[in-house]
N, C-alpha and C positions, 0 to 999 in steps of 0.2 A: 391903881392897878384894877383892871376889870376882872371879876369873879366870873369864872367860866361856870356856865349852869345849863340845864337842860329844861324843856318846857313839857309837861304832861298834857296831851290834848286828845280830845275824842274826835278820831276821823277814820274815814273809810280806807280800805286797804288800797285802792287806786290813789287817793291823796297822799298816803304814806309813800307810795312810789314816788310822787311828785317831789315831795320833800327830801326822800333820800337822793332824788337826782339834784336837787337844789344843792344840797349840802356837799355833793361831789364836784360841784363846779365844772360841768361841762361847757364848751364854748359854742358847740354846734349841736342843735336839735332839730332833725328832719321829723315832721309829724305828718301822720295820717290817721283819722279816727277809724275806729271799728269797734262795734259792741262785743264785749263788755269793757273795752279798754279805754274808750273815748274820754272818760272823766280825766285820766292821766295827762293826755295832751292838752285838754282844755285847761287843767290847772296849771300846766308849766307854761302855756300861754299867757295866763293870767298873771303868773309870778314875774315873767319877763316884762310884761306891759306896765305892771305897777313899779317896776325898777327893783324889785326884790331879788332879782336873779339877774346876772350879767351873762346874757347867752344870745346867740343868735336862733331865733325860731324861723324854719323854714317850711312853709306849707307846700308840700309836694303833691303831685297828682295820683301816687300810688305807694303801696307798701315797697314794690321794688325799687321805685325811685328813692325811697326813705333810706334804704340800706346802702343803695349806691351812692347818695350823698355822704353817709356815715363813711362809707370807706374813702372816697376822696377827700373828705375833711380830716381824717385820721392819718391819711398818707401825708397831708400838708402840716401835720403835728399838733392838730386840736384834738381836745378830750371830746368824744361826742356820746349822745344817748338817744336811744327811741325806744318806742314801745308799740306792739302789735298784739294780734290775737289770730287763731284759727287760719281761715282762709287767706287774711292778710300774710302771716307767716309762711303759708304755702307758696303765695306769690314772691315773696322774698327768697324762695329756696336757691335758685340760681346764684344770687349774690352772697348768699351764707358761705359757700364753698370759697368765693374770692376772699370773703373776710377770714375765715378760718384758715385755709391753706396759705393765705397770704399773711398771717401772723400779725394781724391787726386787733388792738386791744379795745374793741367796741363793747360797750355794756348796753344790753337791750332786756327790757321786762317784756316777757310774753304772758298774756293772760290766757290760760287754757280754756278753750272752747271747743267743742266737737265739732269735726269736719263733716260736711255732707257726703253722700246722700243718706237719709233724708236730712233737710235743713233744720237747723237748730242753732238757738243762742246759748244753749245750755252747756255745762262743763264736762270734758273729759281730759286727760293728759296726752292723748295720742298725738295731738297737733306737735306740741314741743318735743316729745321723746322722738317722733319720727325724724327730727333733725340731728339725731345722734351721731351721724357719721360726716357731718360736715366740718368738723374741727373746732368746734364751739365747746367750752366748758358748759356744762348743764347743771344747774341748780334748783331744788325745789323748796318751797316755803310753805310753813304751816300757819302762821299768823301775820297779822299787819306788822307788828314790831319787827319780826322775822324779815319780812319783805323790805323795809326802810334800811335796817342795818345791813342786810345782804347786798343792797345795791351798793353802799358804800364800800363794803368789803371786796365787791366784785372788781371794782377798779383797781383796788391794791393788789389782787391776785393777777389780774389780766396783765397789768403793766409789768407785774414781775416778771411773767414767763412770756409774755407778748402772745397772747391768744385771746380771742373774743370770748365773752360771758353771756349766757342767756339765763335770766333769773326768771324761773317760772312760778305762778300762783294760779289757783283755781279760780275760774270765773264765778262772781256771784257770792260764791262761799266765803271769799276773801274781799274781792274788789268792792263789793257794794256792803258789806258787814263794818260796822264801826267798833272799834275797840279804843280804849285809854291806852295811848303809847307815847313813849318818851321820845321827844325830838332834841338831839343835842345841840348845844351851842356850835355854830359853824366855825368858830375859831378853834374849838376843841377837834373838831373833824380835821380842820386844815393841819393840826399837828399830827394826824394819823395818817392823812392822805395828802402827800405834796403834790405840786403841779405835775403834768404830765410833761415828761422830758424823754421822749423815745431816742434809742441809740442812733447815731447818725446814719447807719446802714438802712434804717427804716424809713428815712425821711424822704421827701418829693426830692427827685433828682439823683437819687442813690441807685446803683445797679439792682439792688433788691426791689426797691419800691417800683421800677419800671416794670418787673414782672407781673405787678398787679393789673397792668393795663392793656392786657390782650396781646402781649408779646409772646411769640411762639417760642417753646421750647423743646430741646431734643430729650430723648429718653432719660438721659443720665441726669440732667438738671430737674426734669419733672420727679424722677425717682429721689433726688437728693431732698427736694421740697417736702414730700410726704415723710420722709424719714425724720427730718428736723421738726416737723409738726408732731409726730409721734414722741420724740425726745422731749419736746416742750410739754405735752401732755403728761409726762411720766414725773415732771417736775411740779406738777399742780398740787398734789396731796400735801408736799412739803411746804410750798408756798402759802396753800390754804390754812395750814395748822399756824404758821407763822403770823399770818393776816388774823387770824382769829384769837391767837394769844395776845397780840398787841390791842386788838378791839377790847377785849375783855379787861385789860389792865386799864383802859381809859374809861370804858362805859359798863363795866360789870357785866357783860353778856356775852356769850359765845354759843355757837351752833356747829356741831361736829359733823364732818361727813357721813358718818353713821354713829348713832346714839342709842344705847342700851337702856332698857327700863325693866326692872325687875329680872335681871337675866341669870342671877348667880344659880337658882337651883330649878330654872324653868325646864318643865317637860315640852312645851309647846311656846314658840316664839310667833309673833304676828309681825311680819315685815310690812311697813307702809311707808307712803310718802304723801306730803300736801296735807290739805284741809281736814282729812278724814282722820289724821293722826290724833287729834283731841278726843274724838269719839273712842277711838281704839285705846287710848290711854285709860279713859275712864272705865271701859269694859274690862280692862286687864285688873285695874282696881278692884272691881265688883268680884270678878272671879276668884281673886286672891282672898277676898273677904270670906268666900264660899269655900276656902281649903284647895282651889285648884291651882297648880302651879303653872301659871301663864306669865308670859313676859312680852315685851314689845321690842322691836328693832326699827327706829325711825331712821330713813334714808334720805339725806340731803342732796347727795352728789351722784348724778348718774353719768356724768362724763366728766374725766375719766371714771370709770366705774371701780369703786373702791375695794379691789378684790382683797387685799391684805387684811383690811378690817373685817370684812366678811369671813374669811378664814378665821380669824381671831376669835370673832363673837360667836360663830356658828359651829365649829368643830367640836364634836361631842354632843351637840343638842339633838335630843332624839327627833323633834318634828319641828317643821317651820311652816306656817300657813301665809303664803304671800298674797297680798291684796293688791290687785291691779286695776287702777282706774283708766286703763288702756289695753289695747290689744295690738299684737302684730299678727295681722291676718296670716293663716296658714302654719302658725307656730303656736304661741303663746303671749301671756302677759309680758311686758318688757322687763321689768323688775324681776320677774321669775326666772326669765332667759338670763338675765345677768348674774343672779345669785347660783343657779346650776353651773354656769360656766365658771365662776368663781370657785366653787367647791368640787370642781371635775377630779383634781389631783389630790384631795384631802381624803385620809383613809376613813375617818369617822365622819361619814356623811350623814346628815338628817334625812328623813324622808321629807319631801318638799311637796306640800299642796298649793297649787296655783289657782287663786280664786279670781274671777273676773266680776267686778263690782262697779255700780254708779256710772255706768257709760251714758253718754247723752245727759248728763245731769240728773240720773236716777238718784233717789235719796238712799243714803247708806245709813240705816237705822241702827239703834241700839239692837233690836231683835235680830237684824241680819248680822251683825258681828257676833252675837251671841249664838247663833245659829251655825256660823263658821267656826267658832271655837268648840263648841259641842261636836261637830262634824269631825274635825280634826283629830280631837282627843280621842274618839270612839274608834277611828280607823288606824289599822296599823300602818297602811302607806297609801298612797293615792291610787285610785282605780283608773284615772285618765289624767292627762296632762292639763287639762283646762277644765276647771269646775264653775260652771255659771252658777251664780246665787239661787236662781230658780230651782236648781237641782236639790238644792237642800232644804227649801221651804216646805 
């Protein structure tokens, strides 16, 4: 009998995505390269070419076509995967609604890269989070290992609730950084993730599947579709927890929708998502050693937004400093928006400080994090909705 094992390997975040996809056994992979995502699709093409992966790679002419092909293949009953970034994701925008509101469990990795203008290849999270109203589950990753694991978990969750999932990671800070990660044996992954077997009503030829193909709908049907997507979104937290629990039993790792660190007696919590989480964790430990009661809240799930977890973690906390590597122009950082909304009906609300950091790939240094913590500890309440890091330097 074969012993199920795993392999410890030093690879980049982009390659971690490719191996996560390989282990998930998608059958159709439409690809179009865009920096800093290109290595993902290059590696996938190599894995298929060498026979290590049984899938159909399709080189399409644009990201719009890549998502259109994912939609068609999923309707036909195939598990699909693709990856993109920044302006490629923006070009997909129209198709994202068809996938999300059409209840198609496509998994896609988006590499965060700032949108023009001005033009840049560097990272921030606005590209992915700008898609938050398209009916997709949105997850953020901190490390290479989390990226690989989350790709596998995303299929389990998406196929449970029949919604697509976008797995986001920061460009360059994760994609091109090398870390030793655990690559599970594919037979063990098979025991966790069964083959894709969509319900009959979602298959090609069914009445529901025909609605994806440009068929006009009257008001009541259109309304019904939106209602059902929302109800499916409401099922995601439970499906996510179940998928995480099963993954933890097999692989000894789990990532919660919201995870606390040094929470119990904190007078200030730092809410954060993505690759800067490790830096913030280090600074929290440093401030703790110096007697400052600082904690951290790592946010993985942006859609559906984990309101209940936010209320449970933040009710009664004096202050929260939210670090957003994104901005919704005319309002505030997207994570700060979500936290404020989640706490609207809570009696004991914290003072919420919204900081904009790291846009366009700007470095988020220990000094910046330290200044943010000092500033929030010293102020009773925020003086403005958005605090740009330059204000406190």
